[in-house]
C-alpha positions in Angstrom: 17.2 -2.6 -4.1 14.8 -4.9 -6.0 12.4 -4.1 -8.6 9.2 -2.1 -9.0 8.0 -4.5 -11.9 9.7 -6.3 -14.6 12.1 -4.1 -16.4 11.9 -1.3 -13.8 14.7 -1.4 -11.1 14.0 0.3 -7.8 16.1 3.5 -8.0 17.2 5.9 -5.1 15.1 9.0 -6.8 11.8 6.9 -6.4 9.1 8.2 -4.1 8.0 6.0 -1.4 5.2 6.0 1.2 6.5 6.7 4.7 3.5 5.7 6.5 3.4 6.5 10.3 6.6 8.2 10.0 4.4 11.0 8.9 3.3 11.6 12.4 6.8 12.9 13.4 6.5 15.7 10.7 3.1 16.7 12.1 4.2 16.8 15.6 7.1 19.0 14.7 4.6 21.2 12.8 2.4 21.4 16.0 5.5 22.3 17.9 6.4 24.9 15.3 3.0 26.6 15.6 3.5 26.8 19.3 6.7 28.4 18.9 4.8 31.2 16.9 2.2 31.6 19.7 -0.7 30.1 17.3 -1.4 27.3 19.8 -0.3 25.7 23.1 0.1 21.9 23.4 -1.9 22.0 26.7 -4.8 23.7 24.8 -8.0 21.4 24.6 -9.3 20.3 21.2 -12.9 20.8 21.7 -12.5 24.6 20.2 -11.5 23.1 16.8 -12.9 19.6 16.7 -16.5 18.6 17.8 -17.5 15.1 17.5 -19.6 12.6 19.8 -16.7 10.1 20.0 -14.0 12.7 20.3 -13.9 14.3 24.0 -13.3 18.1 23.7 -11.3 18.0 26.9 -8.3 16.0 25.2 -5.3 18.2 24.8 -3.1 18.5 21.8 -0.2 17.2 23.8 -2.3 14.0 24.4 -2.9 13.6 20.7 0.6 13.7 19.9 1.8 11.4 22.6 -1.1 8.8 22.4 -2.6 9.2 25.7 -5.8 10.8 24.4 -7.7 7.3 24.8 -9.2 7.8 21.5 -10.4 4.8 19.4 -8.2 4.3 16.3 -10.4 4.7 13.2 -8.3 2.1 11.3 -9.5 -0.4 13.6 -13.1 0.0 12.6 -14.4 -3.1 10.8 -15.8 -0.8 8.1 -12.4 0.8 7.1 -11.8 -1.4 4.3 -15.1 -0.5 2.7 -13.5 3.0 2.3 -10.7 1.3 0.2 -11.7 -1.5 -1.9 -14.9 -0.4 -3.8 -12.7 2.6 -5.3 -9.0 2.8 -4.9 -8.9 6.2 -6.8 -11.5 8.0 -4.4 -9.9 10.8 -2.5 -11.5 11.2 1.0 -11.8 14.4 2.8 -10.3 14.3 6.5 -13.5 15.3 7.8 -15.4 12.3 6.4 -12.8 9.8 7.9 -14.1 10.9 11.3 -17.1 8.8 10.5 -15.0 5.7 11.5 -14.2 7.0 14.9 -16.1 4.9 17.7 -16.3 5.6 21.3 -13.0 6.1 23.2 -11.0 3.4 24.6 -10.0 5.2 27.8 -10.3 8.6 29.4 -7.9 11.3 28.2 -4.6 11.3 30.0 -4.3 7.6 31.0 -2.0 4.9 29.7 -0.3 5.1 26.4 -2.1 3.6 23.4 -1.1 4.1 19.7 -4.3 5.5 17.7 -4.2 6.7 14.2 -7.1 9.1 15.1 -4.7 11.3 17.3 -3.0 12.4 14.1 -6.0 12.6 11.8 -7.5 15.1 14.5 -4.1 17.1 14.9 -4.3 17.5 11.2 -7.8 19.0 11.4 -6.5 21.4 14.1 -3.4 22.4 11.8 -6.0 23.3 9.1 -8.1 25.4 11.5 -5.2 27.2 13.2 -3.4 28.1 10.0 -6.5 28.6 7.9 -4.6 26.6 5.1 -5.0 23.2 3.8 -3.2 20.6 5.7 -0.7 20.0 2.9 0.2 23.6 2.5 0.7 24.3 6.2 3.1 21.4 6.3 4.9 23.0 3.1 4.9 26.4 4.4 6.0 25.6 7.9 8.5 22.6 7.4 9.2 21.5 3.9 10.0 24.8 2.1 12.1 26.4 4.9 14.0 23.4 5.1 14.8 22.5 1.4 12.7 19.4 1.7 11.8 19.5 -2.0 11.2 15.6 -2.4 8.6 15.3 0.2 4.8 15.4 -0.8 1.5 15.0 1.0 -0.2 12.5 -1.2 -2.7 12.3 -3.0 -3.3 16.2 -2.4 0.1 16.7 -3.7 1.6 14.7 -6.5 5.3 13.7 -6.6 7.0 14.7 -9.6 8.9 11.4 -9.9 8.2 7.7 -10.0 6.1 6.0 -7.4 7.3 2.2 -7.7 4.6 -0.5 -8.0 3.5 -1.8 -4.5 3.7 -5.3 -3.6 1.6 -6.7 -1.0 -0.3 -9.7 0.4 -3.2 -7.5 1.6 -5.5 -8.3 -1.4 -4.5 -11.9 -2.1 -6.7 -14.7 -1.2 -3.8 -16.7 0.4 -1.6 -13.9 1.6 1.1 -14.2 -1.1 2.8 -11.0 -2.3 1.5 -9.6 -5.5 2.2 -6.6 -7.7 -1.0 -4.5 -6.8 -0.8 -2.3 -9.4 -0.5 -4.9 -12.3 -3.0 -7.2 -10.7 -5.7 -4.9 -9.6 -4.7 -1.5 -11.1 -4.4 -0.2 -7.6 -4.2 3.5 -6.8 -3.0 4.9 -3.5 -5.6 7.7 -3.4 -8.1 6.1 -1.1 -5.6 4.6 1.3 -3.4 7.6 1.6 -6.3 10.2 1.8 -7.7 8.0 4.8 -4.4 8.1 6.3 -4.1 12.0 6.2 -1.8 13.3 8.8 -1.3 9.9 10.4 0.3 8.5 7.4 0.1 10.3 3.9 3.6 11.6 3.1 5.6 10.2 0.2 9.3 11.1 0.0 12.5 9.8 -1.4 14.8 8.3 1.0 17.1 10.9 0.9 14.7 13.7 1.7 13.2 11.5 4.8 16.9 11.4 6.1 17.5 15.0 5.6 14.4 15.7 7.6 15.7 13.8 10.6 19.1 15.0 10.3 17.9 18.6 10.4 15.5 17.9 13.1 18.0 16.1 15.4 20.5 18.8 14.8 18.2 21.5 16.1 17.7 23.2 12.9 14.0 23.0 12.7 12.9 23.3 16.4 14.2 25.4 19.2 15.7 23.8 22.3 12.4 24.2 24.4 10.5 22.4 21.8 13.1 19.6 21.4 12.8 19.1 25.0 9.1 18.8 24.7 9.6 16.6 21.5 11.6 14.1 23.6 9.7 14.0 26.8 8.5 10.4 27.0 5.5 8.8 27.9 6.6 5.1 29.0 5.8 2.2 26.9 7.8 -0.7 28.1 11.1 -1.2 29.9 13.6 1.0 28.0 11.1 2.3 25.4 9.0 5.4 25.6 7.1 7.7 23.2 7.6 11.5 22.8 5.7 13.7 20.6 5.4 11.7 17.3 8.6 9.9 18.2 9.8 6.5 19.8 12.8 6.4 21.9 14.7 3.2 22.6 17.4 3.4 25.6 19.5 0.6 24.0 19.6 -0.2 20.4 23.0 -1.8 19.5 24.4 0.0 22.6 23.0 3.2 21.5 19.9 5.5 22.5 17.9 6.5 19.7 14.8 8.4 18.4 12.8 6.7 15.7 9.5 6.2 14.0 8.3 3.9 11.4 5.4 3.1 9.1 3.7 0.8 6.9 1.1 1.2 4.0 0.0 -1.2 1.5 3.3 -2.0 -0.3 5.6 0.3 2.0 7.6 -0.3 5.1 9.6 2.8 6.3 11.8 2.5 9.4 
């Protein structure tokens, strides 16, 4: 509901950034690769990623359930310098590793949400499959399951309309502004920095279809689904599995969910 900009109402066929909901797709992709024998979630990541601030002893599972202890690159004070000088620039995921500082904790400790975990997961997907991150996602998840309205942006371009983003991120007083009309804003820099941690754009219908198929057991086998929902405790009644939150009581129901934000987008 609402408007993209004057004269252009929001419609159900528009493409929205789903933010960190992207993480669920990549956790599922990793589980799919494990089913195929191409990796094991308890493999250590040093065979694929070498970086002074990313210990090679971390396991893939620790990346996916946020117990790696890795510093989140989006917390780096220099993060905005990758966005604001040129909104249109597309950053290779390897270059984003420059923003990763020393770990916050040793691997396998307490749960701490970190976007670096899924940035690294995307790089492992690329190494294991020999494909670009977006092509691996498309070949293993999107195409087989008819998710024709889901795109890994900006490396893939949605064929429909992406509405204007309204945000207070660039305003001097925090008031909402039409970023496209006011600043000629492009999503390229922000979404390429997000990579496997948050770069998917999809229609609401396709996002709902992914979750429907996933929870109906149509994408992963039963063993993988058990791993998917095996939780690390966060707080009373809430835990995190592999790219998924689980709440024991939400309006009287147990639910699995994720959410995400990006400039101009909130997805739950």
